N, C-alpha and C positions, 0 to 999 in steps of 0.2 A: 404460795399465796400471791395472787395477782396484785399489782400496784393499783392504787386508785388515783385517778386524775381529776382535778377540779380545774375547769377552763372557763374563760369568759373575758370580756373586754375590761378595760381599765375602769375602776370604781364600781365593779359589779359585786363586790363583797367576797371575793375569793379568799383573801388572807383572813378576813374576819371569820369566815366559816371554818377555815383551817385551824385558826387559833382556838375557836370554840371546841373543835373536836379534840385538840390537844388537851384542853382542860378537862373534857369528858374522860379522856383516857387517863389523865392524872388522878381523877377521882374514882376511877373504876376499882372494884374490889379484887381484881385478879392479881394484884401485887406487881405487875409489870410496869415499870416507870418509863414513860414515853421519852423520846428524844426529838427535839425540834432543831432543824438545820436552817440557819438564816444566812443571808449573803455575806455579811462582814461583821467585824467586832462591834462597830457602832450600833448595828441592828440588835445585838444581844441585849444591850442596856435598854434600848427603846422598847423592845418587845417585852422585856421583864416588867417595865413600868406599865405597859398596856395591859398585861395580864393581871398585874396587881390592882389595876383599876377595876377589873372585873371580879376579882376574888380578894378577900382581905389578906390571904397568905398563900404562898405556894410551897408545898412540902413535897420534895422529891422531884423526879424528872430532871432533864438537862436541856440546856439551850446553848448552842454553839454553831460554829462554822463547819464547813466541810473539813478544813484542816484539823479542827478539834476532834472530829470523829475519826479521821485517819490516824491521828496520834493516839487516840483512845484504843483503837484496834490493835496497834502494835506494842503498846505499853506493856512491858512485862512478858511479852511473848518470847518463845524460844528463838534464839539467834538474832534478836533485835540489836541493831547497831545505832550509835549516836549519829544524829543528822548533822551535816555540815552547816555551819553558819554562812551568812551571806558573803562575808569577806573571804572566808575559807574557800567557798566554791569558786569565787572569782580567781583566787590564786591557783587553784587546781586547774582551771581551764587555761590560764596563762602558761602554766607549766607544760600542759599537754601540747599547746600550740608551739612552744619553744622547742620541744623535742620531736615534733612531727615532721615527716617528709610531705611538704605541702603541695608541691607540684603546681597544679592549676590555681591554687589559692595563694601562691607565693607573693604575687603583686598586692593582693588585698591584705595579706597578713602584716605588711609593713605599717599599716595604718593603725592608730590607737584604738579605733572602734571595732576592729576585727574580733578580738577576743570577747568583747561585750556582746556583739551580734551572735557569735557562736554560742555563747552562754545562753542567750534567749532561745536559739534554735534547739539546743540540747534539752532545754526545759520543755519545749513543745513536744519533742520526741518522747520524753519521759511521760508527759501528761497523756500522750496517746497510748501509753503502755507498749511502745515499740522497743524491740531489742536491737542492738547494733547489727545483728545478722539480717534484719529486715530493711536496713538502710544501705543503699548502694553508693559506690564511688568514694570520693575523698571525705565527704561528710560522714559516711559510714565508718571509715577508718578513724576519723577524729572521735567519733562517738565511742568506738571500741576502745581507743586509747584512754578516753575519759573514764569509762567504766573500769578499765584495768587499774587506773590510778586510784579509784575509789576502793577497789578490792584490796589494793596494796595498803591503803591507809586504814582499812577496816571501818569505813564510814558509809552512810547512805546520804543521798541528796533527797530533795522533796519528792521527786518522781519515784525513786526506789522505795522510799517509805510507803508511798501510796500503793505501789505495786504489791508490796508484801502485805499491806493491810487488806487489800482485795483478796489476795490468795489465801490469807488466813481465814477470812470470812467464808470463803468457798469451801474450805477443807477442814476447819477446826470447829467441832461442835460447841466448844467452850467459848468461842469468839462472840457469840450472840445468843441470848436466851429468850428470844421472842418479844423483846420490848418493841412496841410500835414506833414507827418513825414518821415524822411530818417534815416537809421541806417546802420552801417557797422562795421566790425572788430569783430564779435561775432561768434566764432567757437563753442561755447557751450552756451546755455541759461539756466538760472535757472528757476524753476517753476514760480517764481514771474515775471521774465522778459518775459517769454513766455506768461503768462496771460495778461501782460500789452500790448504786441504787438497784441494779439488776440482781446483785448477790443478796442484798437485803430483802428484796421482794420475794426471793426464793425461800426466805426463812421467817419472815414476819409480815405484818401489815404495814405498808408504806403508802402514804398519801402525799401527793405533790400538787401544788398550785402553779398554774402557768397562765400568763396573759395571752389568750389566743381566741380568735374567731375565724372559722374556716371561710375562705373566699374573700377576705378583706385585704386590700393591698398593704395596709399598715402592718399587718401581721405576717406578710409573705416570708420574711426572713426566719420566722419561727415555725414554718410549716413542717420542716423535717423533724425538728425536736418534738413538736406536738404529735406527729404521726408515729414517731418511735415510742414515745411514752404511751400513746393510746394502744399501740401494739402490745406493749408490756402489760398494759392494764387489762387486756383481754375483754374489752367492752365495758369495764367499770369506769366510765367517763361521765362526769357530772358537768354539764354545760350550763353556766349561769347566764340569764338574760341581761341585757343592758339595764342599768338603773341610774345612770348619771343624770338623766333628765329630772329625777326626783329632787336633786339637790343643787343643780347648776342652772345658770341662765341659758335661754335658748341658743344664744350665739356660741357659747362654749360647747353645748351639747351638739350643735351642728358641726363644729370643728372636730370634735372627738369622733363623731359617727362617719364623717366623710373625708377624713385626712388621707391624702394621696389618691383619692378616688378620681377616675377619669371624668365622671359626670356628677359632681357634688350637688347639683340642683340649686334652687334658689335659696340664698342664705337669709336668715332673719336679720333684723336690724341689730347693729352692735350694741346700741344703748349704753355705750361707755364701758362695757365689760372687757373689751380687748383694746389694748393700747400698743402702738407701734413706736419703737424708739430707733 
């Protein structure tokens, strides 16, 4: 099943449309309760209040972050391991550093921030679903040592949990039963999050909202994400037109439409709507 992409500029009504379709799926008679993915924990509470303002009650469905969905996929699965806590992971990285042959990293390793920087780097490698074999040099050796220590402890970190969640979704028919998925607020996707959306789109209807207009400088950083999602959508792309002008003063509309443009044209009078501090 191809992914569906809703794209458009800021204030075009993308999230409003997405939430409306989530409610439609929630009220559908097919018995499949939808899942809504939001950027962070604060958004869960805010979106719940917004949905309750549209409907007197919400029965069924789920609203959570990507982390919530990854946890849901591995919960109770065969071979699932407990995830390291934040402090535990830091201690594991320090142990790996203390026992490693650092060679070229020896001078850097004497500084207190080395282990912290390495922990962030390992997290990025995990998020990209890379294995130690795919990483060359001393960083690859440290990554391999870190994974070996996790195996010895019988634990997962955040990246391993996400990797196993994606693998289960790809191979286990019981991992997902056709519940539709809706997601918004992601201007950049990690490798693990992209793999999850791709695996979900192979099994159910997935709708994603993305702030993007082709050809506009302000959205240039999102072009690759938009193109990748559009490719996964196989043409199922809904582009919403600008509508900020219906609710905002002309000066703000001009700013929104011409931000970072080489030739913004003549600006309307500010009329006190923009103040500089």
